[in-house]
ROSE-362708 format. One record per residue: residue number from 1; residue in three letters; chain; z, y, x of N, C-alpha, C in turn. Coordinates in pm, 1 decimal, decimal comma, always signed. Atoms other than C-alpha are relative to their C-alpha. Layout:
N
   vomi   fipa   kegu       n_zz       n_yy       n_xx      ca_zz      ca_yy      ca_xx       c_zz       c_yy       c_xx
    NUM    ALA      A          Z          Y          X          Z          Y          X          Z          Y          X
...
***
This chain:
83
   vomi   fipa   kegu       n_zz       n_yy       n_xx      ca_zz      ca_yy      ca_xx       c_zz       c_yy       c_xx
      1    MET      A     -104,4      +66,1      -69,5     -215,8   +11150,4   +15158,4     +135,8      +51,4      -66,8
      2    LEU      A     -120,5      -30,0      +61,9     +128,4   +11139,6   +15025,0     +120,5      -52,0      +84,6
      3    THR      A     -120,2      +54,9      -74,8     +466,4   +11108,2   +15205,1     +113,4       +0,0      -94,5
      4    VAL      A     -113,1      +12,2      +91,4     +766,4   +10976,8   +15022,8     +123,4      -21,6      +81,4
      5    ARG      A     -134,4      +38,0      -62,3    +1129,3   +10986,7   +15139,8      +81,0      -89,0      -84,4
      6    LEU      A      -81,2      +91,2      +71,2    +1340,2   +10699,1   +15052,4     +144,8       -1,3      +53,4
      7    ASP      A     -130,8      +15,4      -60,8    +1718,0   +10645,3   +15092,4       +1,1     -127,0      +77,3
      8    ILE      A       -6,6     +110,0      -93,8    +1821,6   +10386,5   +15352,3       +2,4     -129,2      -81,8
      9    GLN      A      -14,8     +134,4      +70,4    +1911,6   +10121,1   +15095,1     -130,4      -41,0      -73,7
     10    PHE      A     +129,6      +33,5      +61,0    +1585,6   +10149,4   +14907,4      -98,3      -34,3      +98,5
     11    GLU      A      +89,1      +41,2     -110,8    +1388,3   +10142,8   +15234,1      +19,6     -144,9      +45,0
     12    LYS      A      -27,0     +138,6      -36,1    +1560,7    +9817,9   +15324,0      -51,5      -91,0     -102,5
     13    LEU      A      +47,3      +87,1     +109,8    +1485,3    +9665,0   +14988,5     -152,8      -12,3       +1,8
     14    LEU      A     +137,3      -14,4       -5,4    +1127,4    +9780,2   +15016,7      -57,9      -93,8     +118,5
     15    GLN      A      +37,6      +78,6     -117,5    +1103,5    +9622,6   +15366,2      +17,4     -152,2      -21,7
     16    GLN      A      -13,9     +145,0      +26,8    +1245,0    +9295,4   +15254,5      -99,6      -50,9      -92,8
     17    LEU      A     +107,4      +44,6      +78,3     +998,5    +9272,8   +14976,0     -131,6       -3,3      +61,5
     18    SER      A     +121,2       +2,9      -79,9     +717,1    +9357,2   +15207,2       -8,7     -124,0      +85,9
     19    ASN      A      -11,3     +121,8      -75,8     +828,4    +9076,7   +15438,7      -22,2     -118,2      -81,2
     20    LYS      A       +8,1     +113,8      +81,8     +866,8    +8829,8   +15154,1     -135,6      -24,5      -58,6
     21    LYS      A     +124,9       +5,5      +65,3     +535,6    +8911,8   +14989,2     -112,9       -8,9     +101,5
     22    GLY      A     +112,2       +1,6      -93,5     +334,5    +8951,3   +15306,8      -91,7     +121,3      -25,1
     23    LEU      A      +78,9     -118,5      +27,0     +216,7    +9288,0   +15189,5      +64,1     +123,9      +66,4
     24    SER      A      -54,2     -124,8      -62,7     +250,5    +9634,4   +15344,4      +85,2      +81,8      -99,5
     25    LYS      A      -79,6      -89,6      +95,6     +500,5    +9883,4   +15197,6      -87,6      +85,9      -77,2
     26    SER      A      +89,1      -96,6      +60,1     +215,5   +10109,7   +15126,8      -63,8      -74,6     -127,6
     27    ALA      A      +63,2      +81,4     +106,2      +49,1    +9825,6   +14909,4      +94,0      -17,3     -112,2
     28    ILE      A     -102,9      +21,1     +107,8     +366,9    +9767,5   +14718,2      +18,6     +126,2      -77,9
     29    VAL      A      -20,7     -130,6      +71,2     +422,7   +10138,8   +14648,9     -121,1      +36,0      -81,2
     30    LYS      A     +128,7      -27,6      +76,5      +49,1   +10180,6   +14535,2       +6,9      -84,6     -130,1
     31    LYS      A       -5,3      +75,1     +125,3      +89,8    +9889,0   +14292,7     +105,8      +43,1      -84,5
     32    ALA      A     -118,8      -51,3      +95,7     +425,8   +10019,8   +14159,5      -48,1     +123,8      -66,7
     33    LEU      A      +53,3     -120,5      +65,8     +260,3   +10355,6   +14093,8     -100,2      -21,4      -94,0
     34    GLU      A     +104,5      +43,3      +87,4      -32,9   +10200,2   +13937,9      +54,9      -45,8     -132,8
     35    LEU      A      -70,6      +63,3     +118,6     +192,1   +10005,5   +13694,0      +69,8     +110,3      -72,2
     36    TYR      A      -74,6     -100,8      +62,7     +402,7   +10310,8   +13628,1      -89,9      +88,4      -83,2
     37    ILE      A     +103,8      -85,7      +65,7      +97,4   +10527,2   +13549,4      -53,6      -59,4     -127,5
     38    GLU      A      +59,1      +62,8     +111,1      -52,7   +10273,5   +13322,7     +101,2       -2,6     -112,5
     39    LYS      A     -102,4       -4,1      +93,7     +278,1   +10236,0   +13134,4      +16,5     +138,1      -60,6
     40    GLU      A      -11,6     -124,7      +47,4     +300,5   +10609,1   +13095,9     -119,6      +39,8      -96,4
     41    LYS      A     +112,8      -15,5      +93,7      -54,3   +10613,6   +12949,2      +19,9      -63,6     -131,1
     42    GLN      A      -19,8      +71,8     +124,7      +38,5   +10360,0   +12694,6      +91,0      +65,1      -85,3
     43    GLN      A      -99,9      -74,4      +84,0     +327,6   +10553,0   +12577,2      -43,6     +118,9      -65,2
     44    THR      A      +60,8     -110,8      +63,8     +110,7   +10842,9   +12491,1     -100,3      -26,6      -91,1
     45    GLN      A     +100,9      +36,9      +97,3     -135,7   +10647,0   +12298,2      +58,4      -27,6     -127,4
     46    SER      A      -48,1      +27,3     +135,3     -112,2   +10621,8   +11927,0       -0,7     -151,3      -27,4
     47    PRO      A      -12,2     +143,8      +31,7      -32,9   +10286,3   +11776,2     -150,8      -51,7      -31,9
     48    TYR      A     +141,9      +43,7      +29,1     -399,1   +10271,3   +11656,1      -74,9      -39,8     +138,7
     49    GLU      A      +73,5      +10,5     -121,0     -535,6   +10327,0   +12006,7      +43,2     -117,0      +74,4
     50    LEU      A      -53,5     +121,3      -71,0     -305,5   +10054,7   +12151,2      -50,0     -129,1      -58,2
     51    GLY      A      +49,5     +116,1      +59,5     -435,2    +9800,7   +11903,5     -137,5       -7,2      -56,3
     52    LYS      A     +131,6       -6,1      +54,0     -781,5    +9900,2   +11818,0      -95,9     -112,1      +35,2
     53    ASP      A      +96,7     +114,0      -45,1     -948,9    +9618,9   +12011,8      +44,9     -123,5      -68,2
     54    LEU      A      -41,3     +125,2      +75,7     -745,1    +9366,0   +11792,2      -29,3      +11,0     -143,4
     55    PHE      A      +23,9       -6,5     +146,6     -825,8    +9500,3   +11452,9     -135,1      -60,0      -42,5
     56    GLY      A     +122,1      +66,4      +46,5    -1071,3    +9300,3   +11261,6      -33,7     -125,6      +81,9
     57    THR      A      +35,0     +120,1      -83,5    -1053,5    +8998,0   +11503,9      +43,6     -122,0      -60,7
     58    GLY      A      -49,2     +121,8      +54,1     -891,1    +8752,5   +11268,8     -119,8      -85,2      -51,2
     59    LYS      A     +111,6      +90,3      +38,9    -1092,3    +8447,7   +11164,3      -18,7      +12,0     -153,6
     60    GLY      A      +27,8       -7,2     +156,6    -1255,5    +8479,0   +10816,6      +28,3     +142,8      -41,0
     61    GLY      A      -28,3     -123,7      +71,1    -1209,5    +8764,5   +10582,3      -95,9      +99,5      +36,7
     62    THR      A     +100,6     -109,4      -26,2    -1380,5    +9099,1   +10590,3      +74,5      +95,7      +92,0
     63    ARG      A      -56,5     -100,9      -90,9    -1335,5    +9368,2   +10841,2      +50,3     +121,4      -69,6
     64    ASP      A      -43,5     -116,2      +79,8    -1284,1    +9627,7   +10570,7     +109,4      -33,7     -106,5
     65    ALA      A      -92,3      +45,0     +108,5    -1013,1    +9443,0   +10375,7     +105,7     +105,2      -32,6
     66    SER      A     -103,9      -90,8      +26,9     -761,6    +9728,6   +10420,3      -57,6     +113,3      -86,2
     67    THR      A      +56,6     -106,6      +78,7    -1002,6    +9974,4   +10251,4      -56,2      -58,5     -133,3
     68    GLN      A      +65,3      +57,8     +116,7    -1154,2    +9737,7    +9996,4      +90,7      -96,1      -78,4
     69    TYR      A      -95,8      +95,6      +64,4     -839,4    +9554,6    +9884,8       -2,2      -10,8     -145,0
     70    LYS      A       -5,8       +4,3     +151,2     -861,1    +9662,1    +9516,2     -111,2      -89,6      -38,9
     71    SER      A     +117,8      +71,5      +51,7    -1209,6    +9522,7    +9468,1       +6,9     -156,1      +44,1
     72    ILE      A      -12,6     +138,9      -40,3    -1132,7    +9209,2    +9673,6     +106,2      -73,6      -91,7
     73    LEU      A     -101,7      +58,6      +92,2     -818,5    +9146,9    +9464,1      -55,9      -28,8     -136,5
     74    LYS      A      +61,0      +14,0     +132,4    -1016,1    +9200,5    +9136,7      -91,4     -132,1       -1,1
     75    GLU      A      +82,2     +112,0      -10,4    -1272,2    +8945,0    +9253,3      +70,9     -130,8       -2,7
     76    LYS      A      -83,4     +120,6      -17,8    -1014,9    +8682,1    +9348,8      +62,5      -34,5     -136,5
     77    LEU      A      -78,0      +24,9     +124,2     -819,3    +8727,7    +9020,2     -111,4      -43,4     -115,3
     78    HIS      A      +94,3      +35,3     +103,6    -1142,3    +8720,4    +8811,9      -51,4     -146,9      +19,9
     79    GLY      A      +42,8     +146,9      -34,3    -1256,2    +8401,8    +8989,8      +98,7     -104,7      -34,3
     80    LYS      A     -112,2      +96,8      +33,5     -923,4    +8238,2    +8941,0      +18,0      -28,8     -145,3
     81    HIS      A      -27,4       -2,0     +144,0     -888,8    +8318,9    +8578,9     -129,3       -3,3      -89,0
     82    ALA      A     +124,0       +3,5      +85,1    -1255,8    +8298,1    +8459,4       +1,7     -130,3      -78,6
     83    HIS      A       +7,4     +117,2      +88,1    -1311,9    +8063,8    +8177,7     -145,1      -32,8      -33,8
***
């Protein structure tokens, strides 16, 4: 259980939002904390961790193009200029 003290102005804004959305103030605060915590987690992750599910998802090509670029380039140049 957690108790939070809000200033009067913020309490009024929260109550207005609660009425407008048809949600309890607790539900709004829980969602806000959830979003805040998720944002904080993302800020502590490395760029690799943030995008690792996207790497290698492009259509075509090879998944190891970044480590095999020299051999891939040689193959393409050899194929283009082969006589």
